[in-house]
C-alpha positions in Angstrom: -125.5 -142.7 -17.6 -125.9 -140.7 -20.8 -124.7 -137.2 -19.8 -124.0 -136.1 -23.4 -127.5 -137.1 -24.4 -128.9 -135.2 -21.3 -126.9 -132.1 -22.1 -128.0 -132.0 -25.7 -131.6 -132.5 -24.7 -131.4 -129.7 -22.1 -129.8 -127.4 -24.7 -132.6 -128.1 -27.2 -135.3 -127.5 -24.5 -133.6 -124.2 -23.5 -133.3 -123.1 -27.1 -136.8 -124.0 -28.3 -139.1 -124.3 -25.3 -137.6 -121.7 -23.0 -136.4 -119.5 -25.9 -140.0 -119.2 -27.2 -141.4 -118.6 -23.7 -143.6 -121.7 -23.8 -145.6 -122.0 -20.6 -148.9 -123.4 -19.4 -150.5 -120.2 -20.7 -149.2 -120.9 -24.3 -151.7 -121.8 -27.0 -152.0 -125.3 -28.3 -150.6 -124.1 -31.6 -147.5 -122.6 -30.0 -146.9 -125.8 -28.0 -147.4 -128.1 -31.0 -145.1 -125.9 -33.2 -142.4 -126.0 -30.5 -142.7 -129.8 -30.0 -142.5 -130.3 -33.8 -139.2 -128.4 -33.9 -137.7 -130.5 -31.1 -136.1 -133.1 -33.3 -133.6 -134.3 -30.7 -136.3 -134.8 -28.2 -138.1 -136.9 -30.8 -134.9 -138.9 -31.4 -134.4 -139.5 -27.7 -138.0 -140.7 -27.3 -137.6 -143.1 -30.3 -134.4 -144.4 -28.9 -136.0 -144.9 -25.4 -138.8 -146.9 -27.0 -136.3 -149.0 -29.1 -133.8 -149.6 -26.3 -136.3 -150.3 -23.5 -139.5 -150.8 -25.3 -142.8 -151.1 -23.4 -144.0 -153.8 -25.8 -142.3 -157.1 -25.2 -144.0 -159.0 -28.0 -146.9 -158.9 -30.4 -149.0 -161.8 -31.4 -151.2 -162.5 -34.4 -153.2 -165.5 -35.7 -152.0 -166.5 -39.2 -154.5 -166.0 -41.9 -152.6 -168.3 -44.3 -149.9 -171.0 -44.1 -146.4 -169.6 -43.6 -142.9 -171.0 -44.0 -140.2 -169.6 -41.8 -136.6 -170.8 -42.1 -137.8 -174.2 -43.5 -140.5 -174.6 -40.8 -144.1 -174.8 -41.9 -146.5 -172.9 -39.7 -150.1 -173.7 -40.5 -153.0 -171.2 -40.9 -154.7 -170.3 -37.6 -151.5 -170.7 -35.6 -150.8 -168.0 -33.0 -147.4 -166.4 -33.7 -145.6 -164.1 -31.2 -142.9 -161.8 -32.5 -140.3 -160.7 -30.0 -140.0 -157.0 -30.1 -136.8 -157.1 -27.9 -135.1 -159.3 -30.6 -136.2 -157.0 -33.4 -135.1 -153.9 -31.6 -131.7 -155.3 -30.6 -130.8 -157.3 -33.7 -127.3 -156.4 -34.9 -128.4 -157.0 -38.5 -130.7 -154.0 -38.3 -129.1 -151.8 -35.7 -125.5 -150.7 -35.4 -124.4 -151.2 -31.8 -127.9 -152.2 -30.7 -127.0 -152.3 -27.0 -125.8 -148.7 -27.0 -128.2 -145.9 -26.2 -127.8 -143.6 -29.2 -130.6 -141.2 -30.1 -128.6 -139.9 -33.1 -129.5 -143.1 -35.0 -132.9 -141.5 -35.4 -131.6 -138.2 -36.7 -130.7 -139.7 -40.1 -133.4 -140.3 -42.6 -133.2 -143.8 -44.0 -134.4 -144.8 -47.4 -136.0 -148.2 -47.4 -136.7 -149.8 -50.8 -137.5 -153.4 -51.7 -137.6 -154.1 -48.0 -138.3 -157.7 -47.0 -139.9 -158.0 -43.6 -137.9 -160.4 -41.4 -138.8 -161.5 -38.0 -135.7 -162.8 -36.2 -137.7 -164.6 -33.6 -141.1 -166.0 -34.1 -142.7 -168.1 -31.4 -145.7 -170.2 -32.6 -148.4 -172.1 -30.9 -150.2 -174.3 -33.4 -153.6 -175.7 -32.9 -152.2 -179.1 -34.1 -149.9 -179.5 -31.1 -151.1 -179.7 -27.5 -151.4 -176.4 -25.7 -148.4 -177.3 -23.6 -146.0 -177.7 -26.6 -144.5 -174.4 -27.6 -142.0 -173.9 -30.4 -139.6 -171.2 -31.4 -138.6 -170.4 -35.0 -135.9 -167.9 -36.1 -132.3 -166.9 -35.6 -130.7 -169.2 -33.0 -129.2 -166.3 -31.2 -132.6 -164.9 -30.4 -134.6 -168.0 -29.7 -135.5 -169.5 -26.4 -136.1 -173.2 -26.8 -138.9 -174.6 -24.8 -138.3 -178.3 -24.5 -140.1 -178.6 -21.2 -143.8 -178.5 -20.7 -145.0 -175.0 -19.9 
């Protein structure tokens, strides 16, 4: 599907890996040096992990009360952050559904960054274990009105 990406990756492998004669007999230092110089391979791997990540969500227990979009989430609540929503949010990624490794070839300066979770699912200890709520951007929320 991504023939341009594949061609660019093959070109980099040929230039660096093959060009340096890296083989199973190469030293660890030679292999590591070659891998460090393969910036397009690194970009492709980062884009694969962003586009089709292996982590669906991450969860944490709150150490203190939290307010998200006007909702109060009490301490000790379990919150689940949707990695899919984070990695495909158009606010943070230009053309998020497009597979584009070049987005990782540009260094980005991040200053005064506020961490924003577009979708946070919470399970509070105050509600029954069968009530599950979703907080965050409406576009990225699943609403669980039924018992789960």
